[in-house]
C-alpha positions in Angstrom: 0.0 0.0 0.0 1.4 3.4 -1.0 1.2 6.8 0.7 -1.7 7.9 -1.5 -3.7 4.8 -0.5 -2.9 5.4 3.2 -4.1 9.0 2.9 -7.4 7.8 1.3 -8.0 5.4 4.1 -7.6 8.3 6.5 -10.4 10.2 4.7 -8.2 12.4 2.6 -8.0 12.6 -1.2 -4.7 11.1 -2.1 -3.3 11.7 -5.6 -0.4 9.9 -7.1 2.0 11.7 -9.4 4.9 10.3 -11.5 7.1 13.4 -11.3 7.1 17.0 -10.1 5.4 18.3 -13.3 2.4 16.0 -12.5 2.4 17.2 -8.9 2.0 20.8 -10.0 -1.1 20.1 -12.1 -3.7 20.3 -9.3 -2.1 23.6 -8.2 -2.2 25.0 -11.8 -5.8 23.8 -12.0 -6.7 26.0 -9.0 -7.5 23.1 -6.7 -7.2 23.6 -2.9 -4.3 21.4 -1.8 -4.0 21.3 2.0 -0.8 19.1 2.1 1.8 17.6 -0.1 3.7 14.5 0.8 6.7 13.8 -1.5 9.8 11.7 -1.7 13.1 13.6 -1.7 14.2 11.7 -4.7 11.9 12.1 -7.7 12.2 11.2 -11.3 12.7 14.1 -13.7 14.6 17.4 -13.5 13.1 18.6 -10.2 13.9 17.0 -6.8 11.5 16.7 -3.9 13.4 19.5 -2.2 13.1 21.7 -5.2 9.4 20.9 -5.4 8.9 21.7 -1.7 10.6 25.1 -2.1 8.5 26.0 -5.1 5.2 25.0 -3.3 6.3 26.9 -0.2 7.0 30.0 -2.3 3.8 29.9 -4.4 1.4 28.2 -2.1 2.4 29.0 1.5 -0.8 27.7 3.0 0.0 24.1 1.7 1.8 22.0 4.2 4.8 20.1 2.7 6.2 16.8 4.1 9.3 15.3 2.4 10.1 11.7 3.1 13.0 9.5 2.1 14.4 6.1 2.6 17.8 7.4 1.8 20.1 10.1 3.2 18.7 13.4 4.3 19.8 16.3 2.0 22.7 18.2 3.4 21.4 21.6 2.1 17.9 22.8 2.5 16.7 26.0 0.8 15.9 29.0 3.1 12.6 28.5 4.9 12.6 24.7 4.8 13.5 22.7 7.8 14.9 19.2 8.1 14.2 16.5 10.7 15.7 13.1 10.7 14.4 10.1 12.7 16.6 7.2 13.6 
């Protein structure tokens, strides 16, 4: 079961996207997006960190959570915080 499926089970509308361009479509369509959950590593030219920064700048009311099974990025853009669990 993926993240989108888990969100749907919790009563949220979970959308799957293949890359950052697909993630941006609901925003460009004017949909109200309360939260975005994304992997740090994404296919395509834009990373999850880049996507989080863009959403934070253009849609500050949208909460952004980045997850990763790999290493935490060593550099986060201004305004984004990093937390690592062990």
